[in-house]
mmCIF file of the N, C-alpha and C atoms, coordinates in Angstrom:
data_MODEL
# 
_entry.id   MODEL 
# 
loop_
_atom_site.group_PDB 
_atom_site.id 
_atom_site.type_symbol 
_atom_site.label_atom_id 
_atom_site.label_alt_id 
_atom_site.label_comp_id 
_atom_site.label_asym_id 
_atom_site.label_entity_id 
_atom_site.label_seq_id 
_atom_site.pdbx_PDB_ins_code 
_atom_site.Cartn_x 
_atom_site.Cartn_y 
_atom_site.Cartn_z 
_atom_site.occupancy 
_atom_site.B_iso_or_equiv 
_atom_site.pdbx_formal_charge 
_atom_site.auth_seq_id 
_atom_site.auth_comp_id 
_atom_site.auth_asym_id 
_atom_site.auth_atom_id 
_atom_site.pdbx_PDB_model_num 
ATOM 1   N N  . MET A 1 1  ? 139.766 49.282 48.768 1.00 0.00 ? 1  MET A N  1 
ATOM 2   C CA . MET A 1 1  ? 140.327 48.674 47.585 1.00 0.00 ? 1  MET A CA 1 
ATOM 3   C C  . MET A 1 1  ? 140.719 49.761 46.587 1.00 0.00 ? 1  MET A C  1 
ATOM 4   N N  . ILE A 1 2  ? 141.831 49.581 45.935 1.00 0.00 ? 2  ILE A N  1 
ATOM 5   C CA . ILE A 1 2  ? 142.328 50.535 44.957 1.00 0.00 ? 2  ILE A CA 1 
ATOM 6   C C  . ILE A 1 2  ? 141.791 50.148 43.589 1.00 0.00 ? 2  ILE A C  1 
ATOM 7   N N  . HIS A 1 3  ? 141.190 51.112 42.915 1.00 0.00 ? 3  HIS A N  1 
ATOM 8   C CA . HIS A 1 3  ? 140.684 50.823 41.571 1.00 0.00 ? 3  HIS A CA 1 
ATOM 9   C C  . HIS A 1 3  ? 141.680 51.303 40.524 1.00 0.00 ? 3  HIS A C  1 
ATOM 10  N N  . ILE A 1 4  ? 141.623 50.734 39.361 1.00 0.00 ? 4  ILE A N  1 
ATOM 11  C CA . ILE A 1 4  ? 142.496 51.131 38.265 1.00 0.00 ? 4  ILE A CA 1 
ATOM 12  C C  . ILE A 1 4  ? 142.018 52.482 37.743 1.00 0.00 ? 4  ILE A C  1 
ATOM 13  N N  . PRO A 1 5  ? 142.928 53.425 37.569 1.00 0.00 ? 5  PRO A N  1 
ATOM 14  C CA . PRO A 1 5  ? 142.539 54.764 37.142 1.00 0.00 ? 5  PRO A CA 1 
ATOM 15  C C  . PRO A 1 5  ? 141.814 54.774 35.799 1.00 0.00 ? 5  PRO A C  1 
ATOM 16  N N  . ASP A 1 6  ? 140.887 55.704 35.658 1.00 0.00 ? 6  ASP A N  1 
ATOM 17  C CA . ASP A 1 6  ? 140.159 55.820 34.398 1.00 0.00 ? 6  ASP A CA 1 
ATOM 18  C C  . ASP A 1 6  ? 140.926 56.716 33.424 1.00 0.00 ? 6  ASP A C  1 
ATOM 19  N N  . ASP A 1 7  ? 140.416 56.814 32.227 1.00 0.00 ? 7  ASP A N  1 
ATOM 20  C CA . ASP A 1 7  ? 141.080 57.591 31.174 1.00 0.00 ? 7  ASP A CA 1 
ATOM 21  C C  . ASP A 1 7  ? 141.226 59.060 31.554 1.00 0.00 ? 7  ASP A C  1 
ATOM 22  N N  . GLU A 1 8  ? 140.286 59.569 32.350 1.00 0.00 ? 8  GLU A N  1 
ATOM 23  C CA . GLU A 1 8  ? 140.328 60.968 32.767 1.00 0.00 ? 8  GLU A CA 1 
ATOM 24  C C  . GLU A 1 8  ? 141.628 61.268 33.526 1.00 0.00 ? 8  GLU A C  1 
ATOM 25  N N  . LEU A 1 9  ? 142.000 60.391 34.450 1.00 0.00 ? 9  LEU A N  1 
ATOM 26  C CA . LEU A 1 9  ? 143.232 60.596 35.205 1.00 0.00 ? 9  LEU A CA 1 
ATOM 27  C C  . LEU A 1 9  ? 144.469 60.459 34.322 1.00 0.00 ? 9  LEU A C  1 
ATOM 28  N N  . LEU A 1 10 ? 144.429 59.522 33.401 1.00 0.00 ? 10 LEU A N  1 
ATOM 29  C CA . LEU A 1 10 ? 145.566 59.349 32.503 1.00 0.00 ? 10 LEU A CA 1 
ATOM 30  C C  . LEU A 1 10 ? 145.755 60.579 31.622 1.00 0.00 ? 10 LEU A C  1 
ATOM 31  N N  . LYS A 1 11 ? 144.663 61.137 31.134 1.00 0.00 ? 11 LYS A N  1 
ATOM 32  C CA . LYS A 1 11 ? 144.751 62.350 30.314 1.00 0.00 ? 11 LYS A CA 1 
ATOM 33  C C  . LYS A 1 11 ? 145.214 63.537 31.146 1.00 0.00 ? 11 LYS A C  1 
ATOM 34  N N  . LYS A 1 12 ? 144.717 63.627 32.369 1.00 0.00 ? 12 LYS A N  1 
ATOM 35  C CA . LYS A 1 12 ? 145.048 64.731 33.255 1.00 0.00 ? 12 LYS A CA 1 
ATOM 36  C C  . LYS A 1 12 ? 146.540 64.761 33.594 1.00 0.00 ? 12 LYS A C  1 
ATOM 37  N N  . THR A 1 13 ? 147.147 63.591 33.711 1.00 0.00 ? 13 THR A N  1 
ATOM 38  C CA . THR A 1 13 ? 148.548 63.518 34.121 1.00 0.00 ? 13 THR A CA 1 
ATOM 39  C C  . THR A 1 13 ? 149.507 63.325 32.966 1.00 0.00 ? 13 THR A C  1 
ATOM 40  N N  . GLY A 1 14 ? 149.023 62.899 31.825 1.00 0.00 ? 14 GLY A N  1 
ATOM 41  C CA . GLY A 1 14 ? 149.895 62.710 30.681 1.00 0.00 ? 14 GLY A CA 1 
ATOM 42  C C  . GLY A 1 14 ? 150.359 61.284 30.477 1.00 0.00 ? 14 GLY A C  1 
ATOM 43  N N  . GLY A 1 15 ? 149.764 60.339 31.181 1.00 0.00 ? 15 GLY A N  1 
ATOM 44  C CA . GLY A 1 15 ? 150.114 58.938 30.973 1.00 0.00 ? 15 GLY A CA 1 
ATOM 45  C C  . GLY A 1 15 ? 150.299 58.181 32.276 1.00 0.00 ? 15 GLY A C  1 
ATOM 46  N N  . MET A 1 16 ? 150.411 56.870 32.139 1.00 0.00 ? 16 MET A N  1 
ATOM 47  C CA . MET A 1 16 ? 150.495 55.984 33.301 1.00 0.00 ? 16 MET A CA 1 
ATOM 48  C C  . MET A 1 16 ? 151.759 56.211 34.120 1.00 0.00 ? 16 MET A C  1 
ATOM 49  N N  . TYR A 1 17 ? 152.892 56.442 33.458 1.00 0.00 ? 17 TYR A N  1 
ATOM 50  C CA . TYR A 1 17 ? 154.142 56.644 34.184 1.00 0.00 ? 17 TYR A CA 1 
ATOM 51  C C  . TYR A 1 17 ? 154.058 57.878 35.077 1.00 0.00 ? 17 TYR A C  1 
ATOM 52  N N  . LYS A 1 18 ? 153.604 58.988 34.529 1.00 0.00 ? 18 LYS A N  1 
ATOM 53  C CA . LYS A 1 18 ? 153.489 60.237 35.296 1.00 0.00 ? 18 LYS A CA 1 
ATOM 54  C C  . LYS A 1 18 ? 152.451 60.094 36.410 1.00 0.00 ? 18 LYS A C  1 
ATOM 55  N N  . LEU A 1 19 ? 151.344 59.440 36.115 1.00 0.00 ? 19 LEU A N  1 
ATOM 56  C CA . LEU A 1 19 ? 150.319 59.195 37.122 1.00 0.00 ? 19 LEU A CA 1 
ATOM 57  C C  . LEU A 1 19 ? 150.895 58.407 38.297 1.00 0.00 ? 19 LEU A C  1 
ATOM 58  N N  . THR A 1 20 ? 151.643 57.367 37.976 1.00 0.00 ? 20 THR A N  1 
ATOM 59  C CA . THR A 1 20 ? 152.257 56.535 39.008 1.00 0.00 ? 20 THR A CA 1 
ATOM 60  C C  . THR A 1 20 ? 153.223 57.351 39.856 1.00 0.00 ? 20 THR A C  1 
ATOM 61  N N  . GLN A 1 21 ? 154.028 58.183 39.218 1.00 0.00 ? 21 GLN A N  1 
ATOM 62  C CA . GLN A 1 21 ? 154.971 59.031 39.938 1.00 0.00 ? 21 GLN A CA 1 
ATOM 63  C C  . GLN A 1 21 ? 154.260 59.985 40.887 1.00 0.00 ? 21 GLN A C  1 
ATOM 64  N N  . LEU A 1 22 ? 153.245 60.679 40.376 1.00 0.00 ? 22 LEU A N  1 
ATOM 65  C CA . LEU A 1 22 ? 152.511 61.645 41.190 1.00 0.00 ? 22 LEU A CA 1 
ATOM 66  C C  . LEU A 1 22 ? 151.852 60.984 42.403 1.00 0.00 ? 22 LEU A C  1 
ATOM 67  N N  . VAL A 1 23 ? 151.200 59.854 42.164 1.00 0.00 ? 23 VAL A N  1 
ATOM 68  C CA . VAL A 1 23 ? 150.506 59.155 43.244 1.00 0.00 ? 23 VAL A CA 1 
ATOM 69  C C  . VAL A 1 23 ? 151.507 58.635 44.272 1.00 0.00 ? 23 VAL A C  1 
ATOM 70  N N  . PHE A 1 24 ? 152.618 58.088 43.818 1.00 0.00 ? 24 PHE A N  1 
ATOM 71  C CA . PHE A 1 24 ? 153.635 57.583 44.729 1.00 0.00 ? 24 PHE A CA 1 
ATOM 72  C C  . PHE A 1 24 ? 154.192 58.702 45.612 1.00 0.00 ? 24 PHE A C  1 
ATOM 73  N N  . GLU A 1 25 ? 154.535 59.829 45.005 1.00 0.00 ? 25 GLU A N  1 
ATOM 74  C CA . GLU A 1 25 ? 155.094 60.943 45.781 1.00 0.00 ? 25 GLU A CA 1 
ATOM 75  C C  . GLU A 1 25 ? 154.089 61.474 46.801 1.00 0.00 ? 25 GLU A C  1 
ATOM 76  N N  . ARG A 1 26 ? 152.825 61.597 46.376 1.00 0.00 ? 26 ARG A N  1 
ATOM 77  C CA . ARG A 1 26 ? 151.801 62.101 47.297 1.00 0.00 ? 26 ARG A CA 1 
ATOM 78  C C  . ARG A 1 26 ? 151.535 61.104 48.420 1.00 0.00 ? 26 ARG A C  1 
ATOM 79  N N  . ALA A 1 27 ? 151.496 59.816 48.103 1.00 0.00 ? 27 ALA A N  1 
ATOM 80  C CA . ALA A 1 27 ? 151.294 58.785 49.120 1.00 0.00 ? 27 ALA A CA 1 
ATOM 81  C C  . ALA A 1 27 ? 152.433 58.815 50.129 1.00 0.00 ? 27 ALA A C  1 
ATOM 82  N N  . LYS A 1 28 ? 153.641 59.040 49.657 1.00 0.00 ? 28 LYS A N  1 
ATOM 83  C CA . LYS A 1 28 ? 154.800 59.137 50.550 1.00 0.00 ? 28 LYS A CA 1 
ATOM 84  C C  . LYS A 1 28 ? 154.647 60.337 51.487 1.00 0.00 ? 28 LYS A C  1 
ATOM 85  N N  . GLU A 1 29 ? 154.196 61.471 50.960 1.00 0.00 ? 29 GLU A N  1 
ATOM 86  C CA . GLU A 1 29 ? 153.954 62.658 51.787 1.00 0.00 ? 29 GLU A CA 1 
ATOM 87  C C  . GLU A 1 29 ? 152.901 62.369 52.851 1.00 0.00 ? 29 GLU A C  1 
ATOM 88  N N  . LEU A 1 30 ? 151.813 61.718 52.439 1.00 0.00 ? 30 LEU A N  1 
ATOM 89  C CA . LEU A 1 30 ? 150.741 61.380 53.383 1.00 0.00 ? 30 LEU A CA 1 
ATOM 90  C C  . LEU A 1 30 ? 151.243 60.440 54.475 1.00 0.00 ? 30 LEU A C  1 
ATOM 91  N N  . SER A 1 31 ? 152.082 59.491 54.109 1.00 0.00 ? 31 SER A N  1 
ATOM 92  C CA . SER A 1 31 ? 152.602 58.546 55.102 1.00 0.00 ? 31 SER A CA 1 
ATOM 93  C C  . SER A 1 31 ? 153.513 59.227 56.106 1.00 0.00 ? 31 SER A C  1 
ATOM 94  N N  . ARG A 1 32 ? 154.047 60.381 55.728 1.00 0.00 ? 32 ARG A N  1 
ATOM 95  C CA . ARG A 1 32 ? 154.930 61.140 56.625 1.00 0.00 ? 32 ARG A CA 1 
ATOM 96  C C  . ARG A 1 32 ? 154.174 62.207 57.414 1.00 0.00 ? 32 ARG A C  1 
ATOM 97  N N  . GLY A 1 33 ? 152.841 62.180 57.293 1.00 0.00 ? 33 GLY A N  1 
ATOM 98  C CA . GLY A 1 33 ? 152.030 63.066 58.121 1.00 0.00 ? 33 GLY A CA 1 
ATOM 99  C C  . GLY A 1 33 ? 151.384 64.243 57.428 1.00 0.00 ? 33 GLY A C  1 
ATOM 100 N N  . ALA A 1 34 ? 151.500 64.345 56.117 1.00 0.00 ? 34 ALA A N  1 
ATOM 101 C CA . ALA A 1 34 ? 150.853 65.446 55.393 1.00 0.00 ? 34 ALA A CA 1 
ATOM 102 C C  . ALA A 1 34 ? 149.336 65.351 55.555 1.00 0.00 ? 34 ALA A C  1 
ATOM 103 N N  . LYS A 1 35 ? 148.686 66.500 55.581 1.00 0.00 ? 35 LYS A N  1 
ATOM 104 C CA . LYS A 1 35 ? 147.238 66.555 55.742 1.00 0.00 ? 35 LYS A CA 1 
ATOM 105 C C  . LYS A 1 35 ? 146.543 66.162 54.442 1.00 0.00 ? 35 LYS A C  1 
ATOM 106 N N  . LYS A 1 36 ? 145.448 65.379 54.558 1.00 0.00 ? 36 LYS A N  1 
ATOM 107 C CA . LYS A 1 36 ? 144.645 65.007 53.386 1.00 0.00 ? 36 LYS A CA 1 
ATOM 108 C C  . LYS A 1 36 ? 143.972 66.247 52.821 1.00 0.00 ? 36 LYS A C  1 
ATOM 109 N N  . LEU A 1 37 ? 143.885 66.317 51.502 1.00 0.00 ? 37 LEU A N  1 
ATOM 110 C CA . LEU A 1 37 ? 143.250 67.441 50.833 1.00 0.00 ? 37 LEU A CA 1 
ATOM 111 C C  . LEU A 1 37 ? 141.804 67.149 50.452 1.00 0.00 ? 37 LEU A C  1 
ATOM 112 N N  . VAL A 1 38 ? 141.353 65.918 50.711 1.00 0.00 ? 38 VAL A N  1 
ATOM 113 C CA . VAL A 1 38 ? 139.979 65.517 50.409 1.00 0.00 ? 38 VAL A CA 1 
ATOM 114 C C  . VAL A 1 38 ? 139.388 64.824 51.634 1.00 0.00 ? 38 VAL A C  1 
ATOM 115 N N  . ASP A 1 39 ? 138.075 64.815 51.687 1.00 0.00 ? 39 ASP A N  1 
ATOM 116 C CA . ASP A 1 39 ? 137.372 64.128 52.769 1.00 0.00 ? 39 ASP A CA 1 
ATOM 117 C C  . ASP A 1 39 ? 137.034 62.717 52.295 1.00 0.00 ? 39 ASP A C  1 
ATOM 118 N N  . ILE A 1 40 ? 137.807 61.746 52.778 1.00 0.00 ? 40 ILE A N  1 
ATOM 119 C CA . ILE A 1 40 ? 137.624 60.356 52.361 1.00 0.00 ? 40 ILE A CA 1 
ATOM 120 C C  . ILE A 1 40 ? 137.908 59.464 53.565 1.00 0.00 ? 40 ILE A C  1 
ATOM 121 N N  . ASP A 1 41 ? 137.156 58.390 53.687 1.00 0.00 ? 41 ASP A N  1 
ATOM 122 C CA . ASP A 1 41 ? 137.275 57.485 54.830 1.00 0.00 ? 41 ASP A CA 1 
ATOM 123 C C  . ASP A 1 41 ? 138.194 56.297 54.568 1.00 0.00 ? 41 ASP A C  1 
ATOM 124 N N  . SER A 1 42 ? 139.230 56.490 53.807 1.00 0.00 ? 42 SER A N  1 
ATOM 125 C CA . SER A 1 42 ? 140.144 55.395 53.508 1.00 0.00 ? 42 SER A CA 1 
ATOM 126 C C  . SER A 1 42 ? 141.462 55.606 54.241 1.00 0.00 ? 42 SER A C  1 
ATOM 127 N N  . PRO A 1 43 ? 141.994 54.548 54.846 1.00 0.00 ? 43 PRO A N  1 
ATOM 128 C CA . PRO A 1 43 ? 143.305 54.663 55.480 1.00 0.00 ? 43 PRO A CA 1 
ATOM 129 C C  . PRO A 1 43 ? 144.444 54.442 54.478 1.00 0.00 ? 43 PRO A C  1 
ATOM 130 N N  . ASN A 1 44 ? 144.103 54.096 53.242 1.00 0.00 ? 44 ASN A N  1 
ATOM 131 C CA . ASN A 1 44 ? 145.101 53.762 52.226 1.00 0.00 ? 44 ASN A CA 1 
ATOM 132 C C  . ASN A 1 44 ? 145.600 55.041 51.549 1.00 0.00 ? 44 ASN A C  1 
ATOM 133 N N  . PHE A 1 45 ? 146.903 55.296 51.670 1.00 0.00 ? 45 PHE A N  1 
ATOM 134 C CA . PHE A 1 45 ? 147.481 56.520 51.137 1.00 0.00 ? 45 PHE A CA 1 
ATOM 135 C C  . PHE A 1 45 ? 147.377 56.613 49.621 1.00 0.00 ? 45 PHE A C  1 
ATOM 136 N N  . ILE A 1 46 ? 147.453 55.509 48.929 1.00 0.00 ? 46 ILE A N  1 
ATOM 137 C CA . ILE A 1 46 ? 147.345 55.518 47.467 1.00 0.00 ? 46 ILE A CA 1 
ATOM 138 C C  . ILE A 1 46 ? 145.926 55.895 47.045 1.00 0.00 ? 46 ILE A C  1 
ATOM 139 N N  . THR A 1 47 ? 144.936 55.340 47.730 1.00 0.00 ? 47 THR A N  1 
ATOM 140 C CA . THR A 1 47 ? 143.547 55.679 47.440 1.00 0.00 ? 47 THR A CA 1 
ATOM 141 C C  . THR A 1 47 ? 143.295 57.158 47.683 1.00 0.00 ? 47 THR A C  1 
ATOM 142 N N  . ILE A 1 48 ? 143.835 57.684 48.775 1.00 0.00 ? 48 ILE A N  1 
ATOM 143 C CA . ILE A 1 48 ? 143.678 59.106 49.091 1.00 0.00 ? 48 ILE A CA 1 
ATOM 144 C C  . ILE A 1 48 ? 144.327 59.958 48.002 1.00 0.00 ? 48 ILE A C  1 
ATOM 145 N N  . ALA A 1 49 ? 145.546 59.598 47.609 1.00 0.00 ? 49 ALA A N  1 
ATOM 146 C CA . ALA A 1 49 ? 146.255 60.355 46.572 1.00 0.00 ? 49 ALA A CA 1 
ATOM 147 C C  . ALA A 1 49 ? 145.506 60.337 45.246 1.00 0.00 ? 49 ALA A C  1 
ATOM 148 N N  . LEU A 1 50 ? 144.965 59.178 44.875 1.00 0.00 ? 50 LEU A N  1 
ATOM 149 C CA . LEU A 1 50 ? 144.182 59.084 43.636 1.00 0.00 ? 50 LEU A CA 1 
ATOM 150 C C  . LEU A 1 50 ? 142.930 59.965 43.701 1.00 0.00 ? 50 LEU A C  1 
ATOM 151 N N  . GLU A 1 51 ? 142.270 59.970 44.832 1.00 0.00 ? 51 GLU A N  1 
ATOM 152 C CA . GLU A 1 51 ? 141.065 60.802 44.980 1.00 0.00 ? 51 GLU A CA 1 
ATOM 153 C C  . GLU A 1 51 ? 141.427 62.278 44.941 1.00 0.00 ? 51 GLU A C  1 
ATOM 154 N N  . GLU A 1 52 ? 142.533 62.664 45.563 1.00 0.00 ? 52 GLU A N  1 
ATOM 155 C CA . GLU A 1 52 ? 142.983 64.060 45.504 1.00 0.00 ? 52 GLU A CA 1 
ATOM 156 C C  . GLU A 1 52 ? 143.244 64.472 44.058 1.00 0.00 ? 52 GLU A C  1 
ATOM 157 N N  . LEU A 1 53 ? 143.881 63.608 43.320 1.00 0.00 ? 53 LEU A N  1 
ATOM 158 C CA . LEU A 1 53 ? 144.176 63.894 41.920 1.00 0.00 ? 53 LEU A CA 1 
ATOM 159 C C  . LEU A 1 53 ? 142.889 63.988 41.103 1.00 0.00 ? 53 LEU A C  1 
ATOM 160 N N  . LYS A 1 54 ? 141.983 63.064 41.340 1.00 0.00 ? 54 LYS A N  1 
ATOM 161 C CA . LYS A 1 54 ? 140.716 63.038 40.602 1.00 0.00 ? 54 LYS A CA 1 
ATOM 162 C C  . LYS A 1 54 ? 139.904 64.320 40.858 1.00 0.00 ? 54 LYS A C  1 
ATOM 163 N N  . GLN A 1 55 ? 139.958 64.828 42.092 1.00 0.00 ? 55 GLN A N  1 
ATOM 164 C CA . GLN A 1 55 ? 139.228 66.050 42.434 1.00 0.00 ? 55 GLN A CA 1 
ATOM 165 C C  . GLN A 1 55 ? 139.980 67.331 42.076 1.00 0.00 ? 55 GLN A C  1 
ATOM 166 N N  . GLY A 1 56 ? 141.166 67.168 41.487 1.00 0.00 ? 56 GLY A N  1 
ATOM 167 C CA . GLY A 1 56 ? 141.929 68.350 41.048 1.00 0.00 ? 56 GLY A CA 1 
ATOM 168 C C  . GLY A 1 56 ? 142.664 69.054 42.164 1.00 0.00 ? 56 GLY A C  1 
ATOM 169 N N  . LYS A 1 57 ? 142.898 68.389 43.268 1.00 0.00 ? 57 LYS A N  1 
ATOM 170 C CA . LYS A 1 57 ? 143.576 68.997 44.409 1.00 0.00 ? 57 LYS A CA 1 
ATOM 171 C C  . LYS A 1 57 ? 145.100 68.945 44.284 1.00 0.00 ? 57 LYS A C  1 
ATOM 172 N N  . LEU A 1 58 ? 145.609 68.144 43.369 1.00 0.00 ? 58 LEU A N  1 
ATOM 173 C CA . LEU A 1 58 ? 147.060 68.025 43.165 1.00 0.00 ? 58 LEU A CA 1 
ATOM 174 C C  . LEU A 1 58 ? 147.459 68.706 41.878 1.00 0.00 ? 58 LEU A C  1 
# 
């Protein structure tokens, strides 16, 4: 399940629009075969992208 981003992610990216853009682009890369940058057991590309961002990998 995808959770709504917390204030930390919004501050890190500069707002909801930029956050959405970053996550969408990264999810698209993952769907095309890019390697995950975090160890997570989710098949959902958006969840993976959010976790990568939260851990500072993006």
